[in-house]
C-alpha positions in Angstrom: 16.8 -10.8 -15.9 14.3 -10.2 -18.8 16.7 -7.8 -20.4 19.6 -10.3 -20.2 17.5 -13.0 -21.8 16.3 -10.8 -24.7 19.9 -9.5 -25.2 21.2 -13.1 -25.5 18.4 -14.1 -27.9 18.8 -11.1 -30.1 22.6 -11.6 -30.1 22.0 -15.2 -31.2 19.8 -14.0 -34.0 22.6 -11.7 -35.2 25.3 -14.4 -34.8 23.3 -16.8 -36.9 22.7 -14.2 -39.6 18.9 -14.3 -39.1 18.8 -10.5 -38.5 21.4 -7.7 -39.1 23.2 -5.9 -36.3 21.2 -2.8 -37.2 18.0 -4.7 -36.3 19.3 -6.0 -33.0 17.9 -3.2 -30.8 14.4 -3.4 -32.4 14.3 -7.2 -32.0 15.7 -6.9 -28.4 12.8 -4.6 -27.5 10.2 -6.9 -29.2 11.5 -9.9 -27.3 11.3 -8.0 -24.0 7.7 -7.1 -24.8 6.8 -10.6 -25.6 8.4 -12.1 -22.5 6.7 -9.5 -20.3 3.3 -10.1 -22.0 3.7 -13.9 -21.5 4.5 -13.5 -17.8 1.6 -11.1 -17.2 -1.0 -13.1 -19.1 0.3 -16.4 -17.7 0.0 -15.2 -14.1 -3.5 -13.8 -14.8 -4.7 -17.1 -16.2 -3.2 -18.9 -13.3 -5.1 -16.6 -10.9 -8.2 -17.3 -13.0 -7.7 -21.1 -12.6 -7.2 -20.7 -8.8 -10.4 -18.6 -8.5 -12.3 -21.0 -10.9 -12.9 -18.2 -13.4 -10.8 -19.4 -16.3 -13.3 -19.1 -19.1 -14.8 -15.8 -17.9 -11.3 -14.3 -17.6 -10.6 -15.4 -21.1 -13.7 -13.5 -22.2 -12.4 -10.5 -20.3 -8.9 -10.6 -21.8 -10.1 -11.0 -25.4 -12.4 -8.0 -25.0 -10.0 -5.9 -23.0 -6.8 -6.6 -25.1 -8.6 -6.2 -28.5 -9.7 -2.7 -27.7 -6.7 -1.8 -25.6 -4.3 -2.6 -28.4 -6.0 0.1 -30.6 -7.1 2.8 -28.2 -4.2 2.7 -25.7 -4.7 4.3 -22.3 -2.9 4.7 -19.0 0.3 2.8 -18.8 2.5 2.2 -15.8 6.1 3.4 -15.9 7.8 0.0 -15.4 7.2 -3.6 -16.0 7.0 -4.5 -12.3 4.3 -1.9 -11.7 2.4 -3.0 -14.9 2.7 -6.7 -13.9 1.2 -6.2 -10.4 -1.3 -3.6 -11.6 -2.6 -6.0 -14.2 -3.0 -8.8 -11.7 -4.7 -6.5 -9.3 -7.0 -5.2 -12.0 -8.1 -8.7 -13.0 -8.5 -9.7 -9.3 -10.8 -6.6 -8.9 -12.8 -7.6 -11.9 -13.4 -11.1 -10.5 -14.4 -9.6 -7.1 -16.8 -7.2 -8.8 -18.4 -10.0 -10.7 -18.9 -11.9 -7.5 -20.2 -9.0 -5.5 -22.3 -6.9 -7.9 -25.3 -8.7 -9.2 -27.5 -5.8 -10.3 -28.0 -6.0 -14.0 -29.0 -2.3 -14.4 -25.6 -1.3 -12.9 -23.7 -3.2 -15.5 -25.9 -1.9 -18.3 -25.6 1.7 -17.3 -21.8 1.6 -16.6 -21.1 -0.3 -19.8 -23.2 2.1 -21.9 -21.3 5.0 -20.4 -18.0 3.2 -21.1 -18.9 2.6 -24.8 -19.7 6.3 -25.1 -16.3 7.3 -23.5 -14.3 5.0 -25.7 -16.2 6.1 -28.8 -15.8 9.8 -27.9 -12.1 9.7 -27.0 -11.1 7.2 -29.7 -7.5 6.7 -28.6 -4.7 8.4 -26.7 -1.1 8.6 -27.9 1.3 8.4 -25.0 5.0 7.5 -25.1 4.2 3.8 -25.0 2.4 4.0 -28.3 4.4 6.8 -29.9 2.2 7.0 -33.0 2.5 9.5 -35.8 -0.4 11.9 -36.4 -1.7 9.7 -39.3 -1.4 6.6 -37.2 -3.1 8.3 -34.2 -6.0 9.4 -36.4 -6.3 5.9 -37.8 -6.2 4.4 -34.3 -9.1 6.6 -33.3 -11.1 5.6 -36.4 -10.5 1.9 -36.0 -11.3 2.1 -32.2 -14.7 3.7 -33.0 -15.5 1.0 -35.6 -14.5 -1.6 -33.1 -16.7 -0.1 -30.4 -19.7 -0.4 -32.8 -18.8 -4.1 -33.5 -18.5 -4.8 -29.8 -21.9 -3.2 -29.1 -23.5 -5.5 -31.7 -21.8 -8.5 -30.1 -22.9 -7.3 -26.6 -26.5 -7.1 -27.8 -26.2 -10.5 -29.5 -24.8 -12.4 -26.4 -27.5 -10.8 -24.2 -30.2 -11.8 -26.8 -29.1 -15.5 -26.9 -29.0 -15.6 -23.1 -25.3 -16.4 -22.8 -24.1 -17.1 -19.3 -24.6 -13.9 -17.3 -21.1 -14.4 -15.8 -19.6 -14.4 -19.3 -21.6 -11.3 -20.2 -20.4 -9.5 -17.1 -16.8 -10.3 -17.8 -17.2 -9.2 -21.4 -18.7 -5.9 -20.2 -16.0 -5.5 -17.6 -13.4 -5.6 -20.4 -15.2 -2.6 -22.0 -15.5 -0.8 -18.6 -11.8 -1.2 -17.7 -10.7 0.0 -21.2 -12.8 3.1 -20.7 -11.4 3.7 -17.2 -7.8 3.6 -18.4 -8.6 5.9 -21.3 -10.2 8.4 -19.0 -7.3 8.2 -16.5 -4.9 8.9 -19.4 -7.0 11.9 -20.5 -7.0 13.3 -16.9 -3.2 12.9 -16.8 -3.1 14.7 -20.2 -0.8 12.1 -21.7 -1.8 13.0 -25.3 -2.4 16.7 -25.2 0.4 17.5 -27.6 -1.0 15.0 -30.2 -4.4 16.6 -29.9 -2.9 20.0 -30.5 -1.1 18.7 -33.6 -4.2 17.1 -34.8 -6.2 20.4 -34.5 -3.4 22.2 -36.4 -3.6 19.7 -39.2 -7.4 19.9 -39.4 -7.3 23.7 -39.2 -4.7 23.8 -41.9 
């Protein structure tokens, strides 16, 4: 259904001379991604409203998606799997925030997560498909972003922001790190790392 909608939209763009026929496939893919993203985020926000966690989930999504966009990580093989996995992930985040109240636990796990993201930097699986230069740039920007998020983390704790918002902020960091580690375990970017080492050795 999504493919049919994107096909019709991209064809309409070609028919109205907004894009060339050579660009149709690229725009078709971009439209599919936008529709899938809209459906996933829309459902997550609906779940947040139902569970009375709309603002905390917004905090989580901003944190998670900002880093995730640069560092990548484990991806499901289809939209359906990604859709339900995303909803399940956010549901688990909400449940953890409701059940785990030990501040030291959040502090320890978040610190480890920052270290993991900073050390790994980024992974380059088939979903990202970066060149070696783009891959190295993604790792550098991710590490700079981690430093910025650490500063923000310290700041929101210092000003005594709502503990719930802080937890959701930190869960965004934790889940990013978890997906990065899973991707590394699955060796999704081994080939890129080997290429990077060859370039550095050369």
